[in-house]
C-alpha positions in Angstrom: 69.1 -79.7 -54.2 69.9 -82.7 -52.0 66.3 -83.9 -51.9 65.9 -83.7 -55.7 68.9 -86.0 -56.1 67.8 -88.7 -53.5 66.8 -91.3 -56.1 70.1 -91.3 -57.9 72.0 -94.5 -58.0 75.6 -94.7 -57.0 76.6 -95.4 -60.7 74.8 -92.3 -61.8 76.3 -90.2 -59.0 79.8 -91.4 -60.1 79.1 -90.4 -63.7 77.9 -87.0 -62.6 81.0 -86.5 -60.4 83.3 -87.4 -63.2 81.5 -85.0 -65.6 81.9 -82.2 -63.0 85.5 -83.0 -62.4 86.8 -81.0 -65.3 85.9 -77.8 -63.5 87.5 -76.9 -60.2 85.4 -73.8 -59.5 84.1 -73.3 -56.0 80.5 -73.7 -57.3 81.4 -77.0 -58.9 83.2 -78.3 -55.8 80.2 -77.6 -53.7 77.9 -79.4 -56.3 80.2 -82.4 -56.0 79.8 -82.5 -52.2 76.0 -82.6 -52.5 76.3 -85.6 -54.8 78.7 -87.3 -52.4 76.4 -86.8 -49.5 73.9 -89.1 -51.1 76.0 -92.2 -50.9 77.1 -92.8 -47.2 74.5 -94.1 -44.6 76.6 -93.1 -41.6 75.8 -89.6 -40.2 79.5 -89.1 -39.4 80.4 -89.1 -43.1 77.5 -86.9 -44.0 78.6 -84.4 -41.4 82.2 -84.5 -42.7 81.0 -83.8 -46.2 79.0 -80.8 -45.0 82.0 -79.6 -43.1 84.1 -79.9 -46.3 81.4 -77.9 -48.2 81.7 -75.1 -45.6 85.5 -75.1 -46.1 84.9 -74.8 -49.8 82.6 -71.8 -49.3 85.2 -70.2 -47.0 88.0 -70.9 -49.5 90.0 -72.6 -46.8 93.7 -73.4 -47.8 93.1 -77.1 -47.3 90.6 -77.0 -50.3 93.7 -76.6 -52.5 94.1 -80.3 -52.3 90.8 -81.4 -54.0 91.0 -78.4 -56.3 94.5 -79.4 -57.5 93.3 -83.0 -58.1 90.7 -81.6 -60.5 92.8 -79.0 -62.2 96.3 -80.5 -62.4 96.0 -84.3 -62.7 96.2 -86.5 -65.7 92.5 -87.5 -66.4 93.2 -91.2 -65.7 94.6 -90.6 -62.3 91.9 -87.9 -61.5 89.0 -90.2 -62.4 90.6 -93.1 -60.5 91.0 -91.1 -57.3 87.4 -89.8 -57.5 86.0 -93.2 -58.2 88.3 -95.4 -56.0 89.1 -93.2 -53.0 86.2 -90.8 -52.7 83.4 -93.2 -53.7 84.5 -96.8 -53.4 86.4 -96.3 -50.2 85.1 -93.2 -48.3 81.5 -93.3 -49.3 80.2 -96.6 -50.6 83.0 -98.4 -48.6 81.7 -97.0 -45.3 78.3 -98.6 -46.0 80.0 -102.0 -46.4 82.1 -101.4 -43.3 79.0 -100.6 -41.3 77.3 -103.8 -42.6 80.5 -105.8 -41.6 80.2 -104.3 -38.1 76.6 -105.4 -37.8 77.6 -109.0 -38.8 81.0 -109.4 -37.1 80.7 -107.2 -34.0 83.5 -104.7 -34.8 84.0 -101.9 -37.3 86.8 -102.6 -39.8 89.9 -100.5 -40.1 90.2 -97.7 -42.7 93.2 -99.2 -44.4 96.0 -101.8 -44.2 99.7 -101.2 -44.7 101.3 -104.0 -46.7 105.1 -104.3 -47.0 105.4 -106.7 -50.1 109.2 -106.8 -50.1 112.1 -105.9 -47.9 114.5 -105.4 -50.8 116.2 -101.9 -50.6 119.4 -100.5 -52.0 119.8 -98.0 -49.1 121.1 -98.4 -45.6 119.5 -95.5 -43.8 120.5 -95.1 -40.2 117.5 -95.5 -37.8 115.4 -97.2 -40.4 112.3 -98.7 -38.6 112.3 -101.6 -41.0 116.1 -102.1 -41.2 116.2 -105.3 -39.1 113.8 -107.4 -41.2 115.4 -109.9 -43.5 116.2 -108.3 -46.9 115.1 -111.5 -48.7 111.6 -111.4 -47.3 108.8 -111.0 -49.9 105.1 -111.7 -50.3 103.9 -113.5 -53.3 101.4 -111.9 -55.7 98.9 -114.5 -54.6 99.3 -113.6 -51.0 98.9 -109.8 -51.7 96.0 -110.5 -53.9 94.3 -112.6 -51.1 94.9 -109.7 -48.6 93.3 -107.2 -50.9 90.3 -109.4 -51.7 89.8 -110.0 -47.9 89.8 -106.2 -47.1 87.5 -105.4 -49.9 85.0 -107.8 -48.4 85.1 -105.5 -45.3 84.6 -102.3 -47.4 88.3 -101.2 -47.5 89.4 -99.9 -50.9 92.5 -98.0 -49.8 95.8 -99.7 -49.1 99.2 -98.3 -48.2 102.3 -100.0 -49.6 105.5 -99.8 -47.7 108.7 -101.8 -47.4 111.6 -102.1 -48.1 111.4 -100.2 -51.4 108.1 -101.3 -53.0 109.2 -100.6 -56.6 111.9 -103.3 -56.3 109.0 -105.8 -56.5 109.0 -105.9 -60.2 105.5 -107.4 -60.6 103.9 -104.9 -58.2 102.0 -103.2 -61.1 100.1 -106.5 -61.7 98.5 -106.0 -58.3 97.6 -102.3 -59.1 96.0 -103.4 -62.4 94.1 -106.4 -61.0 92.7 -104.2 -58.2 91.8 -101.3 -60.4 88.9 -100.4 -58.1 91.3 -99.6 -55.2 93.5 -96.6 -54.4 97.1 -97.2 -53.3 99.6 -94.9 -51.5 103.1 -96.1 -52.0 105.9 -95.0 -49.7 109.1 -94.9 -51.8 112.6 -93.5 -51.5 112.1 -92.2 -55.0 115.4 -93.4 -56.5 113.8 -95.9 -58.9 111.4 -93.6 -60.5 112.2 -92.9 -64.2 110.2 -92.2 -67.4 109.2 -95.9 -67.8 107.8 -96.1 -64.3 106.0 -92.8 -64.8 104.3 -94.4 -67.9 103.1 -97.3 -65.8 101.8 -94.9 -63.1 99.8 -93.0 -65.8 98.5 -96.3 -67.2 97.1 -97.7 -63.8 96.1 -94.2 -62.5 95.3 -95.6 -59.0 98.8 -95.1 -57.3 100.1 -92.0 -55.5 103.8 -92.2 -54.5 104.9 -90.6 -51.2 108.6 -89.6 -51.3 110.7 -89.9 -48.1 112.9 -86.9 -47.3 114.8 -85.8 -44.2 115.0 -82.1 -45.0 117.1 -80.5 -47.7 120.0 -82.1 -49.6 122.5 -82.1 -46.7 120.1 -83.9 -44.3 118.6 -86.3 -46.9 122.0 -87.3 -48.3 123.4 -87.8 -44.9 120.9 -90.4 -44.0 120.1 -91.9 -47.5 123.4 -91.5 -49.4 125.1 -89.0 -51.6 123.0 -87.7 -54.5 119.7 -89.1 -53.2 118.1 -85.7 -52.7 118.6 -84.8 -56.3 117.1 -88.1 -57.4 113.9 -87.4 -55.4 113.7 -83.8 -56.8 114.1 -85.2 -60.3 111.3 -87.8 -59.6 109.0 -85.1 -58.4 109.6 -83.1 -61.5 108.9 -86.1 -63.7 105.6 -86.7 -61.9 104.5 -83.1 -61.9 105.4 -82.7 -65.6 103.2 -85.7 -66.5 100.2 -84.6 -64.3 100.6 -87.1 -61.6 100.0 -86.4 -57.9 102.5 -87.3 -55.2 103.1 -86.8 -51.5 106.1 -86.0 -49.3 107.0 -87.8 -46.1 109.5 -87.1 -43.4 110.5 -88.6 -40.0 111.1 -86.0 -37.4 114.3 -86.5 -35.5 116.5 -84.4 -33.1 118.6 -83.4 -36.1 116.0 -82.1 -38.6 113.3 -80.4 -36.5 114.4 -76.8 -37.2 114.2 -77.4 -40.9 110.9 -79.3 -41.3 109.0 -76.9 -39.0 110.1 -73.9 -41.1 107.9 -72.1 -43.6 110.7 -72.1 -46.1 110.9 -75.9 -46.2 107.2 -76.4 -46.6 107.1 -73.7 -49.3 109.8 -75.5 -51.2 107.7 -78.7 -51.2 104.6 -76.7 -52.3 106.7 -75.2 -55.2 107.8 -78.8 -56.2 104.2 -79.8 -56.5 103.7 -81.9 -53.3 100.0 -82.6 -52.7 100.2 -83.9 -49.2 102.7 -84.3 -46.4 102.9 -87.3 -44.1 104.6 -86.5 -40.7 106.2 -89.3 -38.6 108.5 -89.2 -35.6 111.6 -91.4 -35.0 110.9 -94.4 -32.8 113.9 -96.5 -31.5 112.9 -99.7 -33.4 114.6 -101.3 -36.3 118.2 -100.7 -37.3 120.5 -99.8 -34.4 117.9 -98.1 -32.1 119.3 -94.7 -31.0 117.4 -92.6 -28.4 119.5 -89.6 -29.3 117.7 -89.5 -32.7 114.3 -89.1 -31.0 112.8 -85.7 -31.2 112.8 -84.1 -27.8 109.5 -83.6 -26.1 109.9 -79.8 -26.8 110.6 -80.6 -30.5 107.6 -82.9 -30.8 105.4 -80.2 -29.3 106.9 -77.7 -31.7 106.0 -79.9 -34.7 102.4 -80.2 -33.4 102.0 -76.5 -33.1 103.6 -75.7 -36.4 101.4 -78.2 -38.2 98.4 -76.3 -37.0 99.9 -73.1 -38.5 100.6 -74.9 -41.8 97.1 -76.2 -42.1 95.8 -72.7 -41.7 98.0 -71.2 -44.4 99.6 -73.7 -46.8 97.8 -75.2 -49.9 98.7 -78.8 -48.9 97.1 -81.6 -46.9 99.0 -82.5 -43.6 98.8 -85.9 -41.9 100.7 -86.1 -38.6 100.8 -89.8 -37.4 101.4 -88.9 -33.8 100.2 -85.4 -33.1 96.8 -85.8 -34.8 95.5 -88.0 -31.9 92.9 -85.4 -31.0 91.5 -85.4 -34.5 91.3 -89.2 -35.0 90.5 -90.1 -31.4 94.0 -91.4 -30.4 96.0 -94.5 -31.4 94.9 -96.1 -34.7 96.8 -99.4 -34.3 95.5 -102.9 -33.8 92.9 -102.7 -36.5 91.1 -99.7 -35.0 92.0 -97.6 -38.1 94.8 -99.8 -39.6 97.4 -102.6 -39.1 100.5 -103.8 -40.9 101.3 -107.0 -42.8 105.1 -107.3 -43.1 107.0 -109.1 -45.9 107.0 -112.3 -43.9 103.2 -112.2 -43.6 103.1 -111.4 -39.9 100.1 -109.3 -38.9 101.5 -106.5 -36.8 99.4 -104.0 -34.8 101.4 -101.1 -36.3 104.4 -100.6 -38.6 106.4 -99.6 -35.5 105.1 -102.5 -33.4 107.2 -105.4 -34.4 105.4 -108.2 -32.7 102.4 -110.4 -33.7 100.3 -113.5 -32.9 99.1 -114.1 -36.4 100.4 -114.6 -39.9 98.4 -114.4 -43.2 99.8 -117.9 -44.1 97.9 -119.5 -41.3 94.9 -117.3 -40.5 92.4 -115.0 -42.1 92.3 -111.2 -41.6 88.8 -111.7 -40.0 90.3 -113.9 -37.4 93.3 -111.7 -36.8 91.3 -108.5 -36.4 89.2 -110.3 -33.8 92.1 -111.9 -32.0 92.6 -111.3 -28.2 95.7 -109.2 -28.9 94.0 -106.8 -31.3 90.8 -106.6 -29.2 92.9 -105.8 -26.1 94.7 -103.1 -28.1 91.4 -101.5 -29.1 90.1 -101.7 -25.5 93.3 -100.0 -24.1 93.0 -97.3 -26.8 89.7 -96.2 -25.3 91.1 -95.7 -21.9 93.5 -92.8 -22.8 92.1 -89.5 -21.7 94.8 -87.3 -23.3 94.8 -87.9 -27.0 98.0 -86.0 -27.4 99.6 -89.0 -25.8 98.2 -91.9 -27.9 101.1 -94.2 -28.5 101.7 -97.5 -26.7 105.4 -97.3 -27.6 106.5 -93.8 -26.7 103.6 -92.4 -24.6 102.5 -95.4 -22.6 105.5 -97.8 -22.9 104.2 -99.8 -19.9 101.2 -100.8 -22.0 103.4 -101.8 -25.0 105.5 -104.0 -22.7 102.4 -105.7 -21.4 101.0 -106.3 -24.9 104.3 -107.7 -26.0 104.2 -110.2 -23.2 100.7 -111.3 -24.4 100.1 -115.0 -24.8 101.3 -116.2 -28.2 103.0 -112.9 -29.1 106.4 -113.2 -30.8 108.9 -110.7 -32.1 108.8 -110.4 -35.9 112.6 -110.0 -36.2 115.7 -110.3 -34.1 116.1 -107.3 -31.8 112.5 -106.2 -32.1 112.1 -106.6 -28.3 114.7 -103.9 -27.5 112.2 -101.2 -27.0 110.3 -103.4 -24.5 113.5 -104.5 -22.6 116.9 -102.8 -22.5 115.4 -99.4 -23.6 112.5 -99.7 -21.2 113.7 -97.3 -18.5 114.6 -94.7 -21.1 111.3 -94.9 -22.8 109.5 -94.4 -19.5 111.6 -91.3 -18.9 110.7 -89.9 -22.3 107.0 -90.5 -21.8 107.2 -88.8 -18.4 109.0 -85.8 -19.8 106.6 -85.4 -22.8 103.6 -85.8 -20.5 104.8 -82.6 -18.7 104.2 -80.7 -21.9 101.2 -82.7 -23.2 99.0 -82.6 -20.1 98.8 -78.8 -19.8 98.5 -78.5 -23.6 95.5 -80.9 -23.6 93.8 -79.2 -20.8 94.3 -75.8 -22.4 93.6 -76.6 -26.0 91.5 -79.8 -26.3 89.7 -80.7 -23.1 87.1 -78.0 -23.3 86.2 -79.1 -26.8 86.0 -82.8 -25.8 83.7 -81.8 -22.9 81.4 -79.8 -25.4 81.4 -82.8 -27.7 80.4 -85.2 -25.0 77.6 -82.9 -23.8 76.4 -82.5 -27.4 76.3 -86.3 -27.8 74.3 -86.7 -24.5 71.6 -84.4 -25.7 
């Protein structure tokens, strides 16, 4: 089948994919993977597509994600996600990114996180972005420039954070103007109503991700009375209108027992959540509190439970810290992503609040190739245990050294606390987690890594 399709153009392949998208049968999903395999030039992506095809044939629970996209979504959103995310970004985009690497000497990241505004009506304790000025905001022209620059690199997927993104009243102008891109928007959910749902249906290229802390008690304790019910209502509105959405939570010492339970995940599945983004509390931002950090034992529990969830729950799981072995470690500094805050500062990561560049005085090409970002990518390659990828909580000595780099500055008042007053406690946390992560790495991952290296050497 693959050979007979070799001469199809990308436009023809997209047309065929969209025509197949009305049928979510196993046979049809497999057909779609054969078409997709024709587009990317990198062997890595072809191998990933073949791996997905095998999962389809095995009816793996993770295949519920693409199956639901085909079966449940409003046609406008379904077609946009196939065209913009699957084709423009993952398949054709990787060819542009490879060409960029050949010209510029480095492979571009997979995405950029943009915080267009810091406006927010909540005051959540421990908010990583809580110390940025609430008045900070990027103009539409500035956001447009960032998106045009990343598309030149082959990046057609952007994450929108904040603040509360939907407080930027003209944000949909960006979604409309860049209708060839896919956007994931992290939102507290309190602003989503029938009118906003109509706008989401119209543009089709936006997937909200709702932030939760657990059930009603845990969510309202951090986000304010009544907030959990607002999020549940927003989820119902989206599901009733055929729109996909994600969930997102930050693991803390308070909520680990809940978010690692089957009952909690099953509740999110029943609400219609397509994917779940998993983060861990880092003592940056509003009133850093090490008591809120998940203990090393709790962090390891979430890692192990996520493995269980992936094997049995019909949802996609993305674990920002514990997926290091899957994505080869830390993704900051432009290796896989970077962050542009609402002041235009180009930060290595949403949790690393320092920078040497700003979009108002430099291009993204220059920033990604800066000494700071190059050093970060070099350091990332030296970490042997990918369960310990983070320069803030796993290798805090590295974070402190990078923060002291020439030209680096804190991007808000108090951003240096994790590198100064909290330094000794971060070192202690890193040591205690390593006592769990080192044997886990040797037991569960090191043999696989060795096999992979031996295979690549042949």
